[in-house]
C-alpha positions in Angstrom: 0.0 0.0 0.0 1.4 3.4 -0.9 1.8 5.8 2.0 -0.4 8.9 2.2 1.7 11.8 0.7 2.6 14.9 2.7 0.5 17.9 1.7 2.1 21.4 2.0 0.3 24.4 3.2 -1.9 25.9 0.5 -3.2 29.5 0.1 -5.3 29.4 -3.1 -7.1 32.7 -3.6 -8.3 33.1 -7.2 -9.3 36.7 -8.1 -9.7 36.5 -11.9 -12.7 35.6 -13.9 -11.7 33.5 -17.0 -13.7 34.0 -20.2 -12.3 31.8 -23.0 -13.6 31.5 -26.6 -13.3 32.6 -30.2 -14.5 36.2 -30.5 -14.7 37.1 -26.9 -12.7 40.3 -27.5 -15.9 41.8 -29.0 -17.4 41.5 -25.5 -14.8 43.7 -23.8 -17.2 46.6 -23.4 -19.8 44.3 -21.8 -17.3 43.2 -19.0 -16.0 46.8 -18.6 -19.6 47.9 -17.9 -20.1 45.1 -15.4 -17.0 46.5 -13.6 -18.7 49.9 -13.6 -16.1 51.4 -15.8 -16.8 54.7 -17.5 -13.3 56.0 -18.5 -10.7 53.3 -19.5 -7.0 53.4 -20.1 -6.2 50.9 -22.9 -2.5 49.9 -22.6 -1.1 48.2 -25.7 1.5 48.5 -28.5 1.7 49.6 -32.1 1.9 46.1 -33.5 -1.6 45.2 -32.3 -3.0 48.4 -33.9 -1.6 47.2 -37.2 -3.2 43.8 -36.6 -6.6 45.4 -36.1 -7.1 44.1 -32.5 -7.0 47.6 -30.9 -9.8 48.8 -33.1 -12.0 45.9 -32.1 -11.3 46.7 -28.5 -12.0 50.4 -29.0 -15.3 49.6 -30.9 -16.5 47.3 -28.1 -15.7 49.8 -25.4 -17.2 52.6 -27.3 -20.4 50.7 -28.0 -20.8 50.2 -24.3 -20.6 53.9 -23.7 -17.1 53.9 -22.2 -14.6 56.7 -22.9 -11.2 55.4 -23.8 -7.7 56.8 -23.5 -5.3 54.8 -25.8 -1.6 54.3 -24.7 0.1 52.4 -27.4 3.8 52.8 -26.7 4.5 49.7 -24.6 7.9 48.2 -25.3 9.1 44.6 -24.8 10.3 43.7 -21.3 9.0 47.0 -19.7 11.2 48.8 -17.3 10.3 51.3 -14.6 10.9 54.0 -17.2 8.1 52.5 -19.4 5.7 52.5 -16.4 6.5 56.0 -15.5 5.9 57.2 -19.1 2.5 55.4 -19.1 1.7 56.9 -15.7 2.4 60.4 -16.9 0.0 59.8 -19.7 -2.7 58.5 -17.4 -2.4 61.0 -14.5 -4.2 63.9 -16.2 -7.1 61.7 -17.1 -9.9 60.5 -14.8 -9.3 56.8 -15.3 -11.5 54.3 -13.4 -10.6 51.1 -15.4 -7.6 49.6 -17.0 -7.4 47.3 -20.0 -4.1 45.5 -20.8 -4.2 44.3 -24.4 -1.2 42.4 -25.7 1.5 40.2 -24.5 2.9 40.1 -21.0 4.6 43.4 -21.6 1.4 45.3 -22.1 -0.4 43.5 -19.2 2.5 44.0 -16.8 2.8 47.7 -17.8 -0.9 48.1 -17.1 -0.5 46.5 -13.7 2.5 48.6 -12.9 0.6 51.8 -13.7 -2.2 50.6 -11.5 0.1 50.4 -8.5 1.4 53.9 -9.0 -1.8 55.6 -10.1 -3.6 54.4 -7.0 -0.9 54.1 -4.4 1.8 56.5 -5.5 5.5 56.1 -5.2 7.8 54.1 -7.5 7.7 50.5 -8.7 10.7 49.8 -6.4 8.4 50.5 -3.5 6.2 47.4 -4.4 9.0 44.9 -5.1 7.8 41.9 -3.1 4.3 41.0 -2.0 1.3 42.9 -0.6 2.9 46.4 -0.3 0.0 48.4 -1.8 -2.1 49.8 1.0 -4.8 51.4 -1.0 -7.5 49.9 -3.3 -6.6 49.5 -7.0 -8.5 50.0 -10.1 -10.2 47.1 -11.9 -8.2 45.6 -14.7 -9.3 43.6 -17.7 -6.4 41.6 -19.3 -6.6 40.4 -22.9 -3.6 38.4 -23.9 -2.7 38.3 -27.6 0.2 35.9 -27.2 0.2 32.4 -25.7 3.2 33.0 -23.5 3.5 34.8 -20.2 0.2 34.0 -18.6 0.4 37.4 -17.0 -3.4 37.7 -17.1 -3.6 34.9 -14.5 -1.1 36.5 -12.1 -1.2 39.2 -9.4 2.4 40.2 -10.1 3.7 43.0 -12.3 7.2 42.0 -13.5 9.0 45.2 -14.2 12.8 45.4 -15.0 15.1 47.9 -13.4 16.7 49.9 -16.3 20.2 49.9 -14.9 20.6 46.7 -13.0 18.4 44.7 -15.4 17.0 42.8 -12.5 13.3 42.0 -13.0 11.3 43.1 -10.0 8.2 41.0 -9.2 5.7 43.4 -7.6 2.9 41.3 -6.3 -0.4 42.2 -4.7 -3.8 40.4 -4.9 -5.4 43.8 -5.7 -3.3 44.0 -8.9 -4.8 40.8 -10.3 -7.1 41.2 -13.3 -10.7 41.1 -12.5 -11.4 39.5 -15.9 -9.1 37.7 -18.3 -10.5 37.5 -21.9 -8.9 34.7 -23.8 -9.8 35.0 -27.5 -7.8 32.5 -29.6 -8.8 34.4 -32.8 -6.4 37.3 -31.9 -3.5 34.9 -31.8 -3.9 33.9 -35.4 -2.2 37.1 -36.5 0.9 36.2 -34.5 3.8 35.4 -36.9 5.0 31.8 -36.4 8.3 32.9 -34.9 6.5 35.1 -32.3 4.2 32.1 -31.6 7.3 29.9 -31.1 9.2 32.2 -28.8 6.1 32.9 -26.7 5.0 29.3 -26.7 8.4 28.1 -25.4 8.0 30.5 -22.6 4.6 29.1 -21.7 6.1 25.5 -21.9 8.8 26.5 -19.5 6.2 27.9 -17.1 4.4 24.6 -17.1 7.6 22.6 -16.5 9.2 24.8 -14.0 6.1 25.4 -11.9 5.5 21.6 -11.7 8.8 21.0 -9.8 9.6 24.2 -7.8 10.1 24.0 -4.1 6.8 26.0 -3.8 4.8 23.4 -5.8 1.6 22.1 -4.2 -1.4 20.0 -5.4 -3.2 23.1 -6.7 -0.3 24.5 -8.7 0.5 21.1 -10.1 -3.1 20.6 -11.4 -2.6 23.8 -13.4 0.9 22.9 -14.5 0.2 19.4 -15.7 -3.0 20.4 -17.6 -1.1 23.2 -19.2 1.7 20.9 -20.2 -0.7 18.3 -21.7 -2.1 21.1 -23.9 1.1 22.8 -24.8 3.3 19.7 -25.6 0.8 18.7 -28.3 -0.3 22.1 -29.5 3.1 23.7 -29.9 4.4 21.5 -32.7 1.0 21.8 -34.4 1.1 25.6 -34.4 4.7 25.6 -35.7 3.6 23.2 -38.5 0.4 25.1 -39.3 0.0 28.6 -37.8 -3.6 28.8 -39.1 -4.7 25.8 -36.9 -7.3 27.5 -34.6 -7.7 24.4 -32.5 -4.0 24.3 -31.7 -3.9 28.1 -31.2 -6.7 27.7 -28.7 -4.9 25.0 -26.8 -1.8 27.2 -26.7 -3.7 30.2 -25.3 -5.5 28.2 -22.6 -2.3 26.3 -21.8 -0.4 29.5 -21.3 -3.1 30.8 -19.0 -3.1 27.7 -16.9 0.7 27.8 -16.6 0.4 31.4 -15.5 -2.1 30.3 -12.8 0.4 27.7 -11.8 3.2 30.3 -11.4 0.8 32.3 -9.2 0.8 29.4 -6.8 4.3 27.9 -7.1 6.8 30.5 -8.6 9.4 29.6 -11.2 12.9 28.2 -11.3 16.5 28.5 -12.5 15.7 28.6 -16.3 14.2 32.1 -15.9 17.1 33.2 -13.6 19.5 32.3 -16.4 17.4 33.7 -19.3 17.2 37.2 -17.8 20.9 38.1 -18.0 20.9 37.0 -21.6 18.1 39.4 -22.4 19.8 42.2 -20.4 23.3 41.9 -22.0 22.6 40.7 -25.6 19.0 41.8 -26.1 18.1 38.1 -26.6 14.4 37.6 -27.0 13.1 36.1 -23.7 11.7 33.0 -25.4 14.9 32.3 -27.3 16.9 32.5 -24.1 14.4 30.2 -22.4 14.6 27.7 -25.3 18.3 27.4 -25.0 18.5 27.1 -21.2 15.5 25.0 -20.3 16.8 21.6 -21.4 20.0 22.1 -19.4 18.1 23.0 -16.2 15.9 19.9 -16.7 19.0 17.7 -16.9 20.5 19.5 -13.9 17.3 19.0 -11.8 16.7 15.4 -12.8 18.6 14.0 -9.9 16.1 15.7 -7.5 12.8 15.6 -9.4 13.3 12.9 -12.0 10.0 11.2 -11.1 8.1 14.4 -11.7 9.8 14.9 -15.0 8.8 11.3 -15.7 5.1 12.2 -15.3 5.5 15.0 -17.8 7.5 12.8 -20.2 4.8 10.2 -20.0 2.2 12.8 -20.9 4.2 13.6 -24.0 4.4 9.9 -24.7 8.2 9.8 -24.5 8.4 7.0 -21.9 6.8 5.6 -18.8 6.8 7.9 -15.7 9.1 5.6 -13.9 11.8 5.5 -16.5 15.1 6.5 -14.9 16.1 8.3 -18.1 12.9 10.4 -18.2 14.6 13.7 -17.4 17.1 13.2 -20.3 14.3 12.2 -22.7 12.2 15.2 -21.7 15.3 17.5 -22.2 15.9 16.0 -25.6 12.3 16.5 -26.5 12.4 20.1 -25.6 15.6 20.6 -27.6 13.9 18.9 -30.6 10.8 21.1 -30.6 12.9 24.3 -30.1 15.0 23.2 -33.1 12.0 22.4 -35.3 10.6 25.8 -34.5 13.8 27.3 -36.0 15.1 28.7 -32.7 18.6 28.4 -31.3 19.4 25.4 -29.2 22.8 26.6 -27.9 24.4 29.9 -27.1 26.7 29.8 -30.1 23.6 30.4 -32.2 22.5 33.4 -30.1 23.2 36.7 -31.8 25.8 38.9 -30.1 26.5 36.4 -27.4 30.0 36.8 -25.8 31.2 33.8 -23.7 33.5 36.2 -21.8 30.4 37.5 -20.1 29.6 34.2 -18.5 31.0 35.0 -15.0 29.0 38.3 -14.9 25.8 36.5 -16.1 26.3 33.7 -13.5 26.6 36.3 -10.8 23.5 38.1 -12.0 21.5 34.8 -12.4 22.4 33.9 -8.8 20.6 37.1 -7.7 17.4 36.5 -9.7 14.4 35.7 -7.4 13.1 32.9 -9.6 16.3 30.8 -9.0 15.6 30.6 -5.3 12.6 28.2 -5.9 14.5 25.8 -8.1 14.1 22.2 -6.8 17.9 21.7 -6.9 19.7 24.5 -5.0 21.8 26.7 -7.3 25.1 28.4 -6.7 27.0 30.9 -8.8 29.3 28.1 -9.9 26.3 26.0 -11.0 25.1 28.8 -13.1 28.6 29.2 -14.6 28.8 25.5 -15.4 25.4 25.4 -17.1 26.1 28.5 -19.2 29.3 26.8 -20.3 27.4 23.6 -21.2 25.0 25.7 -23.2 27.8 27.2 -25.3 28.3 24.0 -27.3 31.0 24.5 -29.9 32.3 27.7 -28.3 32.9 26.2 -24.9 36.7 26.0 -25.6 36.8 29.8 -26.3 35.6 30.7 -22.8 
């Protein structure tokens, strides 16, 4: 008879209504009215205007009688400077509702503005959990990429412009009141964008499944997310017009985001952030290179859990002692088939001489603290070197 497993403490407090389905973006005004919004700040980027999604949002809000202020200058990986710029735009307007339309950058920027618009101060004041003392405005999040899962989280992840450290500013009041998941809007994503954001979502599912903060609730989200993503990702790469696969990717991304909310992330993200900071490497590209190496590194500690994920992907039985290696190989394969780099030698501008600095910075990233296998600066150095492949000898 198997023993009853230990169950960790759980504090599951969902705040976000999930509305999923093709065409739900047209209902944005309906949900804004239910939140009693009259004057909305729509936070987005120029690319989505060109795709036509911003106009759909504006039309829906306008039809509901809601006045809209459009801020469309969000940049990837927003810093405190980006939040301050959006804040300056919003301050002179009587905003009572925020809408984040776009990838994680737009949604996180909207959350960041919400902190400062309602509670004052700087983003640095909210680094951590629960530091906002005043009520915050209702937020509707509309993800247009299947990647970050930010719409499912109460954290605004904002980078410091000088140190490049990503500050996780968390507060339950910052969570979106409604997340509108419309797979139709993801059809306009170029296949490369779908790939780099999809790899990020996959990493969220895998990392959240094994962190030291994992619990039965987070693992329900993680595993369901993985089961959707591991099948849908290759399908989207093969046929970007596959709405069924796009739908699975979007829902899988959301579930992975919900898992992060309850379990945090691991060392893969700690190692990806310095690559983005120093070489402007796209986040999903950095994740795709580093994730298989972290899976191999962690296998000695959480091999059985990786086995469950490997079995879900039909790679082997859950109890296979080589499950971690097979899972890592599978990840490298799907990254490669998506046309993305699989080692650092393929990353544009990468300089192996920066490894000691990156390892030091990775060791300070908050996500690495939840990795199932404790990480040291020397561990980060070794894994970066392993990821260099053919240029290892040049380091």
